[in-house]
N, C-alpha and C positions, 0 to 999 in steps of 0.2 A: 086598351080603351080606342073605342070606335074614332073619336075625333082625331087622335095622331095619324090613325091610317088615312082619314079623309084629307088631312093637312098633307100628309106625303103625296097622295094622287092629286091634289091640287097643284102641288110643286111640280110634279111629273107632268099634269097637263100643259102648264106653262112653259116647261122646258121642250116638251114635244112639239108645242105650238111653234116656239123661236126654231126647232130644228126643221120643220115645214118650211118656214119663211126663207131659211139658209138654202134648203134644196131649191127652192123656187128661184133665188137668187143664182144660184149655181148654174141651174137650167138655163136662164138668161145668158149667162156668161158662156157656157157650152155652146149655144146656138150661135152667139156672135163669133167664137173663135172657130166653130164649124165652117161658117158662111166665109169668112175671112181666109182660112187654109183651102177651101174648094175653089175660092175666087182665084188665090194665088196660083193653084195647080193649074187652072185653065188659062191662065193668063198669057198670052202671047209674048210680053215680054219678060225677060227674066230678072225680076225686082229680087233685092236680098233681103226684102221683109221676112221676118220670122216671129214666130210667138214664144217668148222667153220666160213667163210665168203661168204658172198653173193653179188654180184654186182648189183646195181639197177640204171635205169636211170629213173629220176624223172621229168616230164614236169613242167614247170613253166609259167609264163606269156608269156614271149616272148621266151625264151630260155629254158635250161634245165639243170640238174645237173646230173653229174656221180659220185655215191656215193657207199662207201662200208659200210656194217654193219656186226657186229659179231652176229651169231645165236648160241643161246645157248638153252639147254633143262634141264630144272630145275625139280628135283624132290621135291615136297611137300608133304609128306605122300604117298598116293597112287597115287597122280595126278602128271602128268608131264605137266610143262607149257614150252610153246615156249617163249624164252626172246629175245629181238632185242636190241643191242646196237648199235648206229652210231658211226663209226669212224670219228673223227675229222677231217675235211677238213683243210689241211696246206694253209697258203697264197699263196706259191709258185703253188699251183693248182696240185702239183703231191704227191702222199703220197709215204713217205718213206717206208723201209722194216721193220725199227722198230717199226710203227704202228701197226703191226701185229703180236703181241705176241705168239698168240694162234693158229697161221696158221701152218698145216702140211708142212714139207718140199717142197713136190711137189705143194703144195696150194701157199706158199710163192714164187716160181718160177714163177708159173702163174701170179700171182698178179704183180709181178716185170715186167714181159714181157708186160703186158696189160698197166702198168702204163706209159710205155715208149710212148705209142701213147696217152693214154687218158690225160696225163698232159698237152700236147700240144692241144688237143681239148678243156680242160678246159678254159684253158688260150686264146685261140682264141674265144670262146663262150664268154667269160667276157668281153673282150674288143668289141666285136660286139654288145653285148647289152648294154654298156655304149654308144656305138655310136648311137645306136637304141634311148636311152633315150635322147642324144642331139638333134637329129634329130626331135624328136616330140617335145621337148620343143621348138626348134628354130621355127618350123612350125607354133606354138602358137603365137609368136611374130613377124611373118613376116606381113609386109605391101602389100606384091605382092601375098600371097595365102591364101586359106583358110587352117586351121590346118588339117593335116592328121591324121588318125586313126590308132591306133594299130590292128594288127591281131595276135590272141593268138596263139601260137604252134599247140594247140590242134585241130585248123581249118586248120592247114598246114599242118602237117603229119600225117602218120598213126601210131598207137602205134605198139610196136614191136609185131609181130605175134608169137614169139618162145616162147617156154618153156621148162624148164629140164624135165618135165613129158612127153612131145612131142619126147624129144630125146631118153629119156629112153625106150619109147616103139620101137623105130627103133633100139635100140640095144639088144633088148630081143629076 
């Protein structure tokens, strides 16, 4: 039945629009981190400021997740190891400032600003993904139409083309 495919495509369009919004938020974050890190590199004073958290957009089957991870560099003898700790995703879909205990003040302010938009994106994508699951299940039990197929998000959107390294080269 064509209308079920149209409904699926409408859901995909909304999920993909949210993905594009999340990528733009990530882009702003990357620019600010790059600017801060370049400024630190060329600073004449040796301050101990560092970036402790990383924002990631991870594609799943149909949708995507916006997650925060804590990055640490741990010294074991002469070897330095990069350790990544995932910050637990709250049920509400919006991270709280209290979850970022190791954030620098400027970093916490940036995270808090981003979470105003990201919380709404996460909630909407979660609901759209549930609607998608219901639509797919419904199509399998329909007498009037053949079951519709899912299309993975990796086949619908382009991965984020941005990187902190790219922005750093612009600031140098």
